[in-house]
N, CA, C, O and the ligand as a Tripos MOL2 file, in Angstrom:
@<TRIPOS>MOLECULE
protein
  197   195    50     0     0
PROTEIN
NO_CHARGES

@<TRIPOS>ATOM
      1 N          23.6890    9.9030   -4.2780 N.3       1 MET1
      2 CA         22.6100   10.4440   -5.1300 C.3       1 MET1
      3 C          21.2760    9.8000   -4.7630 C.2       1 MET1
      4 O          20.7070    9.0480   -5.5540 O.2       1 MET1
      5 N          20.7850   10.0910   -3.5740 N.am      2 ARG2
      6 CA         19.4910    9.5400   -3.1770 C.3       2 ARG2
      7 C          18.4440   10.6340   -3.2120 C.2       2 ARG2
      8 O          18.6690   11.7410   -2.7240 O.2       2 ARG2
      9 N          17.2950   10.3160   -3.7940 N.am      3 ASP3
     10 CA         16.2230   11.2900   -3.8950 C.3       3 ASP3
     11 C          15.1580   11.0220   -2.8400 C.2       3 ASP3
     12 O          14.7960    9.8760   -2.5740 O.2       3 ASP3
     13 N          14.6670   12.1050   -2.2450 N.am      4 ILE4
     14 CA         13.5580   11.9710   -1.3080 C.3       4 ILE4
     15 C          12.2660   11.8020   -2.1100 C.2       4 ILE4
     16 O          11.9780   12.5830   -3.0170 O.2       4 ILE4
     17 N          11.5110   10.7950   -1.7680 N.am      5 ILE5
     18 CA         10.2280   10.5840   -2.4320 C.3       5 ILE5
     19 C           9.1190   10.4560   -1.3830 C.2       5 ILE5
     20 O           9.3750   10.1150   -0.2290 O.2       5 ILE5
     21 N           7.9200   10.7290   -1.7970 N.am      6 HIS6
     22 CA          6.7610   10.5970   -0.9110 C.3       6 HIS6
     23 C           5.9860    9.3540   -1.2860 C.2       6 HIS6
     24 O           5.9220    8.9660   -2.4530 O.2       6 HIS6
     25 N           5.3970    8.7360   -0.2750 N.am      7 LEU7
     26 CA          4.5570    7.5670   -0.5290 C.3       7 LEU7
     27 C           3.1040    7.9710   -0.3060 C.2       7 LEU7
     28 O           2.7140    8.3910    0.7830 O.2       7 LEU7
     29 N           2.3190    7.8310   -1.3620 N.am      8 GLN8
     30 CA          0.9390    8.2940   -1.3490 C.3       8 GLN8
     31 C          -0.0040    7.1040   -1.2520 C.2       8 GLN8
     32 O           0.1460    6.1100   -1.9620 O.2       8 GLN8
     33 N          -0.9670    7.2270   -0.3680 N.am      9 CYS9
     34 CA         -1.9700    6.1820   -0.2080 C.3       9 CYS9
     35 C          -2.7900    6.0440   -1.4940 C.2       9 CYS9
     36 O          -3.2880    7.0330   -2.0310 O.2       9 CYS9
     37 N          -2.9240    4.8140   -1.9780 N.am     10 GLY10
     38 CA         -3.6720    4.5690   -3.2020 C.3      10 GLY10
     39 C          -5.1570    4.7600   -3.0310 C.2      10 GLY10
     40 O          -5.8820    4.8930   -4.0170 O.2      10 GLY10
     41 N          -5.6220    4.7750   -1.8050 N.am     11 ASN11
     42 CA         -7.0570    4.9020   -1.5420 C.3      11 ASN11
     43 C          -7.4820    6.3560   -1.3450 C.2      11 ASN11
     44 O          -8.3730    6.8380   -2.0450 O.2      11 ASN11
     45 N          -6.8450    7.0700   -0.3850 N.am     12 CYS12
     46 CA         -7.2790    8.4380   -0.0810 C.3      12 CYS12
     47 C          -6.3470    9.4820   -0.6840 C.2      12 CYS12
     48 O          -6.6260   10.6780   -0.5970 O.2      12 CYS12
     49 N          -5.2500    9.0530   -1.2910 N.am     13 LYS13
     50 CA         -4.3000    9.9380   -1.9760 C.3      13 LYS13
     51 C          -3.5420   10.8830   -1.0460 C.2      13 LYS13
     52 O          -3.0070   11.8970   -1.4950 O.2      13 LYS13
     53 N          -3.4940   10.5630    0.2220 N.am     14 ARG14
     54 CA         -2.7040   11.3850    1.1350 C.3      14 ARG14
     55 C          -1.2720   10.8790    1.1820 C.2      14 ARG14
     56 O          -1.0000    9.6870    1.0340 O.2      14 ARG14
     57 N          -0.3600   11.8350    1.3950 N.am     15 LYS15
     58 CA          1.0520   11.4730    1.4840 C.3      15 LYS15
     59 C           1.4050   11.2100    2.9340 C.2      15 LYS15
     60 O           1.5820   12.1390    3.7220 O.2      15 LYS15
     61 N           1.5060    9.9530    3.2730 N.am     16 ASN16
     62 CA          1.7090    9.5750    4.6620 C.3      16 ASN16
     63 C           3.1650    9.3250    5.0190 C.2      16 ASN16
     64 O           3.5500    9.4600    6.1810 O.2      16 ASN16
     65 N           3.9550    8.9720    4.0630 N.am     17 TYR17
     66 CA          5.3270    8.5800    4.3560 C.3      17 TYR17
     67 C           6.3080    9.2360    3.3850 C.2      17 TYR17
     68 O           5.9800    9.5320    2.2360 O.2      17 TYR17
     69 N           7.5010    9.4460    3.8830 N.am     18 THR18
     70 CA          8.5830    9.8480    2.9950 C.3      18 THR18
     71 C           9.7040    8.8320    3.1330 C.2      18 THR18
     72 O           9.9110    8.2480    4.1970 O.2      18 THR18
     73 N          10.4010    8.6390    2.0660 N.am     19 THR19
     74 CA         11.5270    7.7170    2.0810 C.3      19 THR19
     75 C          12.5490    8.2190    1.0760 C.2      19 THR19
     76 O          12.3130    9.2080    0.3810 O.2      19 THR19
     77 N          13.6580    7.5510    1.0020 N.am     20 THR20
     78 CA         14.6440    7.9200   -0.0130 C.3      20 THR20
     79 C          14.8480    6.7460   -0.9410 C.2      20 THR20
     80 O          14.6220    5.5930   -0.5750 O.2      20 THR20
     81 N          15.2690    7.0520   -2.1240 N.am     21 LYS21
     82 CA         15.4850    5.9780   -3.0830 C.3      21 LYS21
     83 C          16.6810    6.3090   -3.9500 C.2      21 LYS21
     84 O          16.8820    7.4470   -4.3720 O.2      21 LYS21
     85 N          17.4470    5.3030   -4.1940 N.am     22 ASN22
     86 CA         18.6040    5.4330   -5.0610 C.3      22 ASN22
     87 C          18.1920    5.0560   -6.4750 C.2      22 ASN22
     88 O          17.8670    3.9030   -6.7610 O.2      22 ASN22
     89 N          18.2120    6.0410   -7.3440 N.am     23 LYS23
     90 CA         17.7170    5.8220   -8.7010 C.3      23 LYS23
     91 C          18.5360    4.7960   -9.4740 C.2      23 LYS23
     92 O          18.0390    4.1600  -10.4040 O.2      23 LYS23
     93 N          19.7960    4.6430   -9.0770 N.am     24 LYS24
     94 CA         20.6370    3.6980   -9.8080 C.3      24 LYS24
     95 C          20.3030    2.2530   -9.4880 C.2      24 LYS24
     96 O          20.4090    1.3810  -10.3500 O.2      24 LYS24
     97 N          19.8990    1.9950   -8.2440 N.am     25 THR25
     98 CA         19.6390    0.6120   -7.8540 C.3      25 THR25
     99 C          18.1690    0.2430   -7.8690 C.2      25 THR25
    100 O          17.8210   -0.9280   -8.0240 O.2      25 THR25
    101 N          17.2840    1.2560   -7.7050 N.am     26 GLN26
    102 CA         15.8530    0.9750   -7.7060 C.3      26 GLN26
    103 C          15.2150    1.6570   -8.8980 C.2      26 GLN26
    104 O          15.1410    2.8840   -8.9680 O.2      26 GLN26
    105 N          14.7680    0.8630   -9.8070 N.am     27 GLN27
    106 CA         14.1400    1.4330  -10.9960 C.3      27 GLN27
    107 C          12.6660    1.1030  -11.0040 C.2      27 GLN27
    108 O          12.2300    0.1220  -10.4000 O.2      27 GLN27
    109 N          11.9080    1.9260  -11.6900 N.am     28 GLY28
    110 CA         10.4670    1.7440  -11.7260 C.3      28 GLY28
    111 C           9.8190    2.3490  -10.5080 C.2      28 GLY28
    112 O          10.4960    2.9000   -9.6400 O.2      28 GLY28
    113 N           8.5120    2.2480  -10.4430 N.am     29 LYS29
    114 CA          7.7500    2.8460   -9.3570 C.3      29 LYS29
    115 C           7.7740    1.9610   -8.1210 C.2      29 LYS29
    116 O           7.6400    0.7390   -8.1850 O.2      29 LYS29
    117 N           7.9520    2.6400   -6.9940 N.am     30 LEU30
    118 CA          7.9690    1.9530   -5.7220 C.3      30 LEU30
    119 C           6.5250    1.7630   -5.2310 C.2      30 LEU30
    120 O           5.7090    2.6820   -5.2990 O.2      30 LEU30
    121 N           6.2350    0.5720   -4.7430 N.am     31 GLU31
    122 CA          4.9190    0.3050   -4.1570 C.3      31 GLU31
    123 C           5.0960   -0.4410   -2.8480 C.2      31 GLU31
    124 O           5.7010   -1.5130   -2.8170 O.2      31 GLU31
    125 N           4.5770    0.1130   -1.7800 N.am     32 VAL32
    126 CA          4.7230   -0.5100   -0.4690 C.3      32 VAL32
    127 C           3.3700   -0.5500    0.2110 C.2      32 VAL32
    128 O           2.5950    0.4040    0.1360 O.2      32 VAL32
    129 N           3.0940   -1.6630    0.8750 N.am     33 LYS33
    130 CA          1.8590   -1.7390    1.6450 C.3      33 LYS33
    131 C           2.1510   -1.2320    3.0540 C.2      33 LYS33
    132 O           2.9390   -1.8220    3.7930 O.2      33 LYS33
    133 N           1.4930   -0.1180    3.4140 N.am     34 LYS34
    134 CA          1.7300    0.5040    4.7060 C.3      34 LYS34
    135 C           0.4070    0.9070    5.3240 C.2      34 LYS34
    136 O          -0.6160    1.0170    4.6490 O.2      34 LYS34
    137 N           0.4610    1.1250    6.6390 N.am     35 TYR35
    138 CA         -0.7390    1.5340    7.3520 C.3      35 TYR35
    139 C          -1.0670    2.9960    7.0630 C.2      35 TYR35
    140 O          -0.2070    3.8690    7.1810 O.2      35 TYR35
    141 N          -2.3090    3.2510    6.6870 N.am     36 CYS36
    142 CA         -2.7640    4.6240    6.4740 C.3      36 CYS36
    143 C          -3.6690    5.0280    7.6260 C.2      36 CYS36
    144 O          -4.7220    4.4230    7.8280 O.2      36 CYS36
    145 N          -3.2700    6.0540    8.3900 N.am     37 PRO37
    146 CA         -4.0880    6.4670    9.5370 C.3      37 PRO37
    147 C          -5.4170    7.0950    9.1300 C.2      37 PRO37
    148 O          -6.3450    7.1500    9.9370 O.2      37 PRO37
    149 N          -5.5180    7.5600    7.9110 N.am     38 PHE38
    150 CA         -6.7550    8.1950    7.4430 C.3      38 PHE38
    151 C          -7.7590    7.1350    7.0010 C.2      38 PHE38
    152 O          -8.9570    7.2700    7.2530 O.2      38 PHE38
    153 N          -7.2790    6.0870    6.3470 N.am     39 CYS39
    154 CA         -8.1420    4.9640    5.9570 C.3      39 CYS39
    155 C          -8.2920    3.9620    7.1020 C.2      39 CYS39
    156 O          -9.1600    3.0900    7.0690 O.2      39 CYS39
    157 N          -7.4420    4.0990    8.1020 N.am     40 ARG40
    158 CA         -7.4060    3.1970    9.2460 C.3      40 ARG40
    159 C          -7.2280    1.7390    8.8210 C.2      40 ARG40
    160 O          -7.7970    0.8300    9.4250 O.2      40 ARG40
    161 N          -6.4510    1.5390    7.8010 N.am     41 SER41
    162 CA         -6.1590    0.1810    7.3610 C.3      41 SER41
    163 C          -4.8880    0.1950    6.5210 C.2      41 SER41
    164 O          -4.3510    1.2560    6.2020 O.2      41 SER41
    165 N          -4.4230   -0.9770    6.1740 N.am     42 HIS42
    166 CA         -3.2560   -1.0510    5.3100 C.3      42 HIS42
    167 C          -3.6700   -0.8260    3.8730 C.2      42 HIS42
    168 O          -4.6220   -1.4310    3.3800 O.2      42 HIS42
    169 N          -2.9450    0.0450    3.2140 N.am     43 GLN43
    170 CA         -3.2130    0.3600    1.8170 C.3      43 GLN43
    171 C          -1.9000    0.3440    1.0450 C.2      43 GLN43
    172 O          -0.8280    0.5320    1.6190 O.2      43 GLN43
    173 N          -1.9950    0.1190   -0.2460 N.am     44 VAL44
    174 CA         -0.8090    0.1910   -1.0820 C.3      44 VAL44
    175 C          -0.4370    1.6640   -1.2580 C.2      44 VAL44
    176 O          -1.2490    2.4750   -1.7040 O.2      44 VAL44
    177 N           0.7890    1.9870   -0.9050 N.am     45 HIS45
    178 CA          1.2880    3.3450   -1.0620 C.3      45 HIS45
    179 C           2.2200    3.3940   -2.2540 C.2      45 HIS45
    180 O           3.1310    2.5770   -2.3820 O.2      45 HIS45
    181 N           1.9820    4.3530   -3.1160 N.am     46 LYS46
    182 CA          2.7900    4.4660   -4.3200 C.3      46 LYS46
    183 C           3.6770    5.7000   -4.2710 C.2      46 LYS46
    184 O           3.3550    6.7070   -3.6400 O.2      46 LYS46
    185 N           4.7860    5.5860   -4.9470 N.am     47 GLU47
    186 CA          5.7650    6.6600   -4.9970 C.3      47 GLU47
    187 C           5.2200    7.8630   -5.7710 C.2      47 GLU47
    188 O           4.6950    7.7230   -6.8750 O.2      47 GLU47
    189 N           5.3550    9.0300   -5.1750 N.am     48 VAL48
    190 CA          5.0860   10.2770   -5.8810 C.3      48 VAL48
    191 C           6.1920   11.2610   -5.5570 C.2      48 VAL48
    192 O           6.8940   11.0950   -4.5590 O.2      48 VAL48
    193 N           6.3570   12.2690   -6.3710 N.am     49 LYS49
    194 CA          7.4160   13.2360   -6.1360 C.3      49 LYS49
    195 C           6.9950   14.2510   -5.0930 C.2      49 LYS49
    196 O           7.7660   15.1520   -4.7620 O.2      49 LYS49
    197 ZN         -5.4110    6.3410    2.9150 Zn       50 ZN50
@<TRIPOS>BOND
     1     1     2 1
     2     2     3 1
     3     3     4 2
     4     3     5 am
     5     5     6 1
     6     6     7 1
     7     7     8 2
     8     7     9 am
     9     9    10 1
    10    10    11 1
    11    11    12 2
    12    11    13 am
    13    13    14 1
    14    14    15 1
    15    15    16 2
    16    15    17 am
    17    17    18 1
    18    18    19 1
    19    19    20 2
    20    19    21 am
    21    21    22 1
    22    22    23 1
    23    23    24 2
    24    23    25 am
    25    25    26 1
    26    26    27 1
    27    27    28 2
    28    27    29 am
    29    29    30 1
    30    30    31 1
    31    31    32 2
    32    31    33 am
    33    33    34 1
    34    34    35 1
    35    35    36 2
    36    35    37 am
    37    37    38 1
    38    38    39 1
    39    39    40 2
    40    39    41 am
    41    41    42 1
    42    42    43 1
    43    43    44 2
    44    43    45 am
    45    45    46 1
    46    46    47 1
    47    47    48 2
    48    47    49 am
    49    49    50 1
    50    50    51 1
    51    51    52 2
    52    51    53 am
    53    53    54 1
    54    54    55 1
    55    55    56 2
    56    55    57 am
    57    57    58 1
    58    58    59 1
    59    59    60 2
    60    59    61 am
    61    61    62 1
    62    62    63 1
    63    63    64 2
    64    63    65 am
    65    65    66 1
    66    66    67 1
    67    67    68 2
    68    67    69 am
    69    69    70 1
    70    70    71 1
    71    71    72 2
    72    71    73 am
    73    73    74 1
    74    74    75 1
    75    75    76 2
    76    75    77 am
    77    77    78 1
    78    78    79 1
    79    79    80 2
    80    79    81 am
    81    81    82 1
    82    82    83 1
    83    83    84 2
    84    83    85 am
    85    85    86 1
    86    86    87 1
    87    87    88 2
    88    87    89 am
    89    89    90 1
    90    90    91 1
    91    91    92 2
    92    91    93 am
    93    93    94 1
    94    94    95 1
    95    95    96 2
    96    95    97 am
    97    97    98 1
    98    98    99 1
    99    99   100 2
   100    99   101 am
   101   101   102 1
   102   102   103 1
   103   103   104 2
   104   103   105 am
   105   105   106 1
   106   106   107 1
   107   107   108 2
   108   107   109 am
   109   109   110 1
   110   110   111 1
   111   111   112 2
   112   111   113 am
   113   113   114 1
   114   114   115 1
   115   115   116 2
   116   115   117 am
   117   117   118 1
   118   118   119 1
   119   119   120 2
   120   119   121 am
   121   121   122 1
   122   122   123 1
   123   123   124 2
   124   123   125 am
   125   125   126 1
   126   126   127 1
   127   127   128 2
   128   127   129 am
   129   129   130 1
   130   130   131 1
   131   131   132 2
   132   131   133 am
   133   133   134 1
   134   134   135 1
   135   135   136 2
   136   135   137 am
   137   137   138 1
   138   138   139 1
   139   139   140 2
   140   139   141 am
   141   141   142 1
   142   142   143 1
   143   143   144 2
   144   143   145 am
   145   145   146 1
   146   146   147 1
   147   147   148 2
   148   147   149 am
   149   149   150 1
   150   150   151 1
   151   151   152 2
   152   151   153 am
   153   153   154 1
   154   154   155 1
   155   155   156 2
   156   155   157 am
   157   157   158 1
   158   158   159 1
   159   159   160 2
   160   159   161 am
   161   161   162 1
   162   162   163 1
   163   163   164 2
   164   163   165 am
   165   165   166 1
   166   166   167 1
   167   167   168 2
   168   167   169 am
   169   169   170 1
   170   170   171 1
   171   171   172 2
   172   171   173 am
   173   173   174 1
   174   174   175 1
   175   175   176 2
   176   175   177 am
   177   177   178 1
   178   178   179 1
   179   179   180 2
   180   179   181 am
   181   181   182 1
   182   182   183 1
   183   183   184 2
   184   183   185 am
   185   185   186 1
   186   186   187 1
   187   187   188 2
   188   187   189 am
   189   189   190 1
   190   190   191 1
   191   191   192 2
   192   191   193 am
   193   193   194 1
   194   194   195 1
   195   195   196 2
@<TRIPOS>SUBSTRUCTURE
     1 MET1         2 RESIDUE 1 A MET
     2 ARG2         6 RESIDUE 1 A ARG
     3 ASP3        10 RESIDUE 1 A ASP
     4 ILE4        14 RESIDUE 1 A ILE
     5 ILE5        18 RESIDUE 1 A ILE
     6 HIS6        22 RESIDUE 1 A HIS
     7 LEU7        26 RESIDUE 1 A LEU
     8 GLN8        30 RESIDUE 1 A GLN
     9 CYS9        34 RESIDUE 1 A CYS
    10 GLY10       38 RESIDUE 1 A GLY
    11 ASN11       42 RESIDUE 1 A ASN
    12 CYS12       46 RESIDUE 1 A CYS
    13 LYS13       50 RESIDUE 1 A LYS
    14 ARG14       54 RESIDUE 1 A ARG
    15 LYS15       58 RESIDUE 1 A LYS
    16 ASN16       62 RESIDUE 1 A ASN
    17 TYR17       66 RESIDUE 1 A TYR
    18 THR18       70 RESIDUE 1 A THR
    19 THR19       74 RESIDUE 1 A THR
    20 THR20       78 RESIDUE 1 A THR
    21 LYS21       82 RESIDUE 1 A LYS
    22 ASN22       86 RESIDUE 1 A ASN
    23 LYS23       90 RESIDUE 1 A LYS
    24 LYS24       94 RESIDUE 1 A LYS
    25 THR25       98 RESIDUE 1 A THR
    26 GLN26      102 RESIDUE 1 A GLN
    27 GLN27      106 RESIDUE 1 A GLN
    28 GLY28      110 RESIDUE 1 A GLY
    29 LYS29      114 RESIDUE 1 A LYS
    30 LEU30      118 RESIDUE 1 A LEU
    31 GLU31      122 RESIDUE 1 A GLU
    32 VAL32      126 RESIDUE 1 A VAL
    33 LYS33      130 RESIDUE 1 A LYS
    34 LYS34      134 RESIDUE 1 A LYS
    35 TYR35      138 RESIDUE 1 A TYR
    36 CYS36      142 RESIDUE 1 A CYS
    37 PRO37      146 RESIDUE 1 A PRO
    38 PHE38      150 RESIDUE 1 A PHE
    39 CYS39      154 RESIDUE 1 A CYS
    40 ARG40      158 RESIDUE 1 A ARG
    41 SER41      162 RESIDUE 1 A SER
    42 HIS42      166 RESIDUE 1 A HIS
    43 GLN43      170 RESIDUE 1 A GLN
    44 VAL44      174 RESIDUE 1 A VAL
    45 HIS45      178 RESIDUE 1 A HIS
    46 LYS46      182 RESIDUE 1 A LYS
    47 GLU47      186 RESIDUE 1 A GLU
    48 VAL48      190 RESIDUE 1 A VAL
    49 LYS49      194 RESIDUE 1 A LYS
    50 ZN50       197 GROUP 0 **** ****
């Protein structure tokens, strides 16, 4: 039961990454610092549907 989620850049709001998450083991909102090619820097990416 893994759901596909998108990771959205907190700065420009673009969806740069997709990942999967197991709702049973990972609760709450996912936040990952990843490189955003549009901002050309590392930004915090937050989980969106
Ligand atoms: Zn960005």
